[in-house]
Residue, then its C-alpha position, 0 to 999 in steps of 0.5 A: m866330232s871330226h874323224i880327223v883328230r890333230a894330236a900333240l905330244v911333248q918330249a922335253t929336257w929337264t930344266g932344273d926346277t918345277e916352275s920352269m918345267i911347267a912353264k915350258h910345257e905351257e908354251h908347248a901346249r899353246e903352240a900346239a893349240r896354235q897349230g890346231a891340236k885338240i889334245i896333248g900329252f906330256q912325258e912321265v912325271f913331266n914336272a919333275p926330273y926322273f928321280c927314280q934313278v936313285q933311292e932317296p927320301e928327299h924325292y918324295r917332295w915332288a909328290e902332290p895330290v891329284p886332282d887338287g894339287p897345284t900342277v893339275r889345277r894349273m893344267r886345268d886352267l891351261a886346258r880352258e885357255t887352249g881348248m885342248v884335252i891334256v894328259v898330265p903325268v905327275f907323282e901323286i900323293e893320296g895320303a901319308g905313305f900312299y904314292y902313285n905314278t899317275a896321269a890326270v886327264i883333263d877335258a878341253d873345257g878344263s874339267y877333270l875327267g879322272k886319272y890312271r895309276k901305273h900298274h907295273i912298277p919296275q925295280v931295276r938299276g936306274f929305275w928304282e920305282k918301287f921305292y916311291f910308288r905303289p902299284g896302280n889300283l884304278g883299273w884301265p879307265v878310258f876317258d870320253t874327251a872332246a878329242g875322242k876316247v882316250g886311255v893312258y898306259i905309263c912307261y914300264d906298263r908297255h911291256f905287259p899286253e894285258g893292259w893294252r887289251q883292257l884299254g881296247l876292250a873299253g873303247a880306246q881310240l888313242v892311248y898315251n904312253p908317257s915314258a922315261t927310258h934310256r938307250g942302253l936298256s930298251s932302245h931296241l924295243w922302243q919302235l917295236e912294242q908300241p906299234a905291235a900293241a897298236v896292231a894287236n889292239e887296233y887303236f892309235i898310240a902316242a909314245i912319249n919319251r924324255v930326252g937328254r941326261e938329268e942330274y940324278g943319274d946316268n940314264d941317257f933318255y933318247g926321245t924318238s917320241y912318235f904317234v903310231d896308227p892301228r896298222g902299226q905305221f908311224v904317223g909322220d917322222l919320229a922326234s929327235d933322239k937328242e933334242e926337245e920337240l913338240v910333235v903334232r900329227d893328224l890322226d884319222f880315227r876312221l882307220i880304227d873301224d877299217v882295221r877292225q873290219t879287215w883284221a877282225f881281231y876282236r871278233d876272233r878273241r877267245p876269252d873263254a879259253y884265257e882263264g889260265l892267263v890270270k892264275p898267279 
């Protein structure tokens, strides 16, 4: 496998229905493949609006099984067609009353590798996620894909350093962070937290945000999605803060070893001294 991995992400505006939203992402994926991308990731619950701006039972209708639901099956076909790894964030139903904010990871041959479930669930104005989602219970898996070792950390998770570190310890080279966050709440953190996590854990991060306003609330999703390297430097420009955009960048995974040898953060960890971190 080449040390240079061409990776893509999509920040998208909501179309108004699931079918057209999925179709739009399929076209973005095909364009990314034409540009030579080997992996692509989509935004949080990409095939739906960000319905967590309100607390209404009607929005349970967006949930579907993973991996046997229609969206993941369709994304498996897309992966086979394009030869790309695809990170697919959806609203998952496991059974009656068991709902999760989930991302499926599909390999370049269309095989389903597994899923990540969001651990940290917010419950604040405009982000009423505890109404819908249970906390994730599958740990922090890292998937051995055709594009390298890939992890996922979803939106609000990014404020918690423990999961970032778990992914690094499990060997992640690239972590996708699909999100839905708006200007008034966290825009000053957006270009701060993920670069800091990339430095602390010495891997690449794909930070994806929605863009635009949607029908269920006043949140103004500000896009500005990006890739950041293990030195905390943006890989190319950030995406627009107002427009939908496909971002494709070349990531040099040799930089991971270089940074880990230079800064040696993993060598100098002190897990023997961290017992207090996990006490309630």
